[in-house]
N, C-alpha and C positions, 0 to 999 in steps of 0.2 A: 504494500499500500504506500502511495506517495505521501510524504509528510511536507506540508507547506509551511513556510515561514510566515510571520505576521504580514498582513497587508499594510500598505501605507496608512490607510485610515485607522486601522487598529493600532499601529505603532504611534501615530500622532495622538490619538485619544489616550493611550496609556501614559505618554509623556505629559499630556495636559493635566492629568490627575496630580502631577507633582507641583502644580502651580495653583494655589487656592484662589488666586485672583482671576483665573481663566474663566471665560464665559462662553467659549466655543466659537468665537469669531474667527480665531486663527485657523481652526480646523476647517471652517467653511471656505476660507480663502485658499488654503492648500488643496482642498478637495476640488475646488473649481479649476485650479491650475492643472491638477492631475487629470481631470476629465478632459480639459482642453488638449493635454498631451496624448491621451488615448485617441481622440478624434483626429488630431493632426497626424498621428502615427498611421491611422487607417487610411487617411487621405494620401499620405506619402506612399504607402504600399500599393495604392491603386492609381498612382499619379498618371501613368500613361493611359489608363483606361478612362478615368474621369476627367481628362483634360486639365490636370493641375500643373502641367509643365508650361514653360514659356513665360512671357511677360504680358502685362496689361497695356503697355504703351504709355503709361503714366510715369512721371518722375516723382520721387518722394522728397521730403524736406532735406535729405542728405545729398540731393542731386544724383541719386542712383535710380536705375530702372526698377520698377516695382514688379516683382514676380507675381503671378497669379496666386501662388500659395501664400506669399506675404500678406496680400490683401485679405484673403479669406481667413487666414489664421488670426490676423489682427482683429477683425470684426468678431470672430469667435471668442477670443479671450476677453475682449471688452464686454461682450454680452454676458459671458458666464460669470465674470467678476462682478459686474453690475447687479446681477440677479441675487448675489449673496446678501446685499444690504450691509456688508461689512467693510466696504471700500469707499473712501471719501473722494479719491481722485486717482487717476492713472496717468502714466507717461509711457509712450511707445515710440520705438524707432520710426514708425511709419506715420506719426502724426506730429505736426509742428508744435502744438501747445498742449496744456493739460487737458485731460479727458474727464469730464464730469459724468458720473453715473446718473441714471434717470431718477427724478423725484426724490423721495426721502432716503434713497440708498446713499445719497451723497453725505449722510450723517455718519457714515462708517468710521471705524477706528483705525483703518489702515490705508496707507498710500502704497500703490503697487506700480512698479516699473518693469518693462519687459521688452525684449527683442523677440518678436513672434516666431520668426524663422531665421536664425543665424546661418549664413552660408547658403541661402536659398538657390543660388546659381548651381549648386551641386545636385539639385533635384533632377535636372535634365540628363545627368550621367549616372543616376542612382548611387551617388556618393553620400556619406553621412552628413547630416545637418542637425540643428538643435534649437531649443527654446531656452532663453535665459530669463530669470525673474528675480525681483528683489521686493521684499515687503518691509515697509517702515511704519512705525507708529506715528500717527498724525501729531503735529506740533501745534496746529491751530486748535482752539478750544471747542469751537462748535460751528454748526452750519456747513455749507459746501466747502470741501477742501480746495486748496489752490496751490500755487507754485511753491510756497514755503514748505508745504508738506513733502514735496518731491525733492527740493534742493537741499538735501541733508548729506553730510559726509558719510562715507561708507561704514564708519564705525557705529553708526546709529541703526544699522539694519537689524530688524527683528528676525528675518529669515532671508535666505538667498539660495539659489541653486540653478539647476539646469535639467532639461530633458534631452537626452541623446537619441536620435533616430538613426539606427544603423542596422547591423545584423540582428540586434535586439533593441528594444526601446527601454532606456534606463532613466529613472528619476533619481537625482542626486541632490540632497539639500542639507543645510545646516541652520540651526537656530543659535549658534554660538556655544553649542555643547556637543562637539563632534560632527563628523560628516557621515551621512548614512545613504546607502545606495539601494535602490529597489529596481527589480526587473519586471517588465510587463509580461504576464501570462495572457496571450491573446485569446486562449480558449475560455478563460474565466473573466477576462476583462478587468483584471486586478494587478496592481503593482505589489510584488512580494519582496520582503527584505532579503537582500543577497549579501550585503556587507555592512556591518555596524562598525562605527568609529574607524572609518577609512583613513589611512595615513600614507604619505609619500614614502617610497622606498628611501633608504638611507643615502644612496648615491646612484647616479646614472650619468652616462656621457652621451646624452641625446639632446640635440637642440632642434627647435621647431620655429622656423621663420621663413618669410618670403625673401630669400636671398637674392632674387632677381632685382630687388630694389636697392641692393647694397651700394651701388654706384652713387646714389643720391643721399645715403645716410650721413649723419654727422660723424666726424672723425673718431670719437670714442667707440661708436658702434662698429665702425669698420675695423678698428684695431681689435676689438673684442672677438668678432667672428673670424678674423684671420688667426688669432691666437687659438681658437677652438680647433682649427683645421691643421695646425702644426703637428708634426709627428714627434710625440714625446710619450712613450708608453708609461713612464714613471708617473705621469699625471693623468693617465687615461686618455691621452690625445693620440690621434685626431678623434673628435666626437663624430657621432653618426647623425645625419640630418634626416628628419621626418617631418613632412608638411602636407596636410590634407587640404588646407584652404578653407576650413570652417572652424571658427574659434572654439566652439563646444567640443568638436571632435578632436582637435589638436590638444586642448587642455585635458580632456578625459584620458588621452593616451599618456600625457605627462603625469597626471595624477596616479595612474596605475603603474607606469613603467619608470617614472622619474625623469628628471631633466629640466629643461627650461623652454618656455614659449616666449617669443619676443616679437613685438611690432613696434619698431622704433619710429621716431619722427624723422624728418629729412630736411634738406636745405630749403625746400619750397614750403613744407608744412611741418614746422618744428613741433606742433602739437600732436602730430600723428594722425591716424585714421580712426582708431577705436574710440567708442563713446564711454565716458566715465560712468554714468549713472546706471545704464541698463546692460552694459557688457563688462566693463572692467571691475567696478566695485563688487557686483555679486560674486564673480569668480574669485576675486581677491579674498572675500570673506570665506569662501569655501577653501581656498588655498591655505589661509592662515590656520583655519580649524583643522586642516590635515597636516599641520606641521611645516608648511611652506611659507613663502613670502611673495609679496607683490609690490612693485614699485614703478615709478615713472622714470627711474634711473637715478634719481636723487632723493625722492620722497616717497614715503609709504602711501600707497593708493587710498587706503581707508582714512587717511588724515587729510586728504585734499578737500577743501571747501568748494563745493560746486557753485558756479555762477550762472549756468545755463543748462537747460534740459538736455541739449544735444552736445554738450561740452566734450571735447576730445582730449586724449592724452597719450603720450608714449606709454608702452606697456611691456613689462617683463614679469613673469610669474612662473613659479615652479618650486623645485627644491631650494630650501633656504640658502644653502652654500652656493648654488649656481646664481641665484639672484644677487647675493652679496658680491659675487665675482664681477658681474656686470656693473654693479654700483661702484666698484673700485675703479673700473675703467672710466666711468663718468666723473667721479670725484677727482681723478688725476687730470681731467681736462682732455 
């Protein structure tokens, strides 16, 4: 007889009992995100059949083409979170400003940010993609939530995580008390616990970055990546390069196998490409809870005070020792 581990809902409800002040709102928010993940997973698995590949012909606020799946997933997540009545405001990669839930739902206790489908261009080639999410406790006292509830430093996150859509669908999250991974059983429609208190391996010589951009990187990043490729077995070099081209997929590999993911700034865009609030901060929270680090090269990601919903930042995360190494290259100038 098959023995199943706790479902995501059972696991969250059991943890909720440890907090006397809990009223169930957090569970509803997480259940809504999990349901979105199940529906997105189904859509991805049927992408070629249900016409979910390709682009809408529209450009989003980032100046990027909007994939059909981006648009559908964004609307799905907004609707499901809005229906909980527990979310006061939302922020999405696909929408320029804050998103208010309908009616009295905007009185909720949480602000939620998300990237509906990270790496959506991979859909057309059946490669892994993901959803990234962050939940923060509202800082405004009452009424409809607004930008102040969204523009909080990453250290204020109540929960963060991602859903990976690959050979299996995985839900990985943290509330600041370890990182827990769940795998979707499509026959039951449930996420089951597969790893509790996930940690980075002690050491790894893997780096993940789009090295095709190296010619435009700043000088410290160029020196860093050249150092990684030098032949020096005593220090585990040269490192092995692994790059999928979807942040969630690349980070998940680093989390399980060790190493570092990097998306530096460059001479034209020193602020880099990745967005602080709904890409970098959530995964930084996960990384730190798994024993790793996340930085912009000089400063801890979770300490950056955001000034805009779509603010960008250079990004390095993974094993603490590897992130500290790239920081040394930056501090040396």
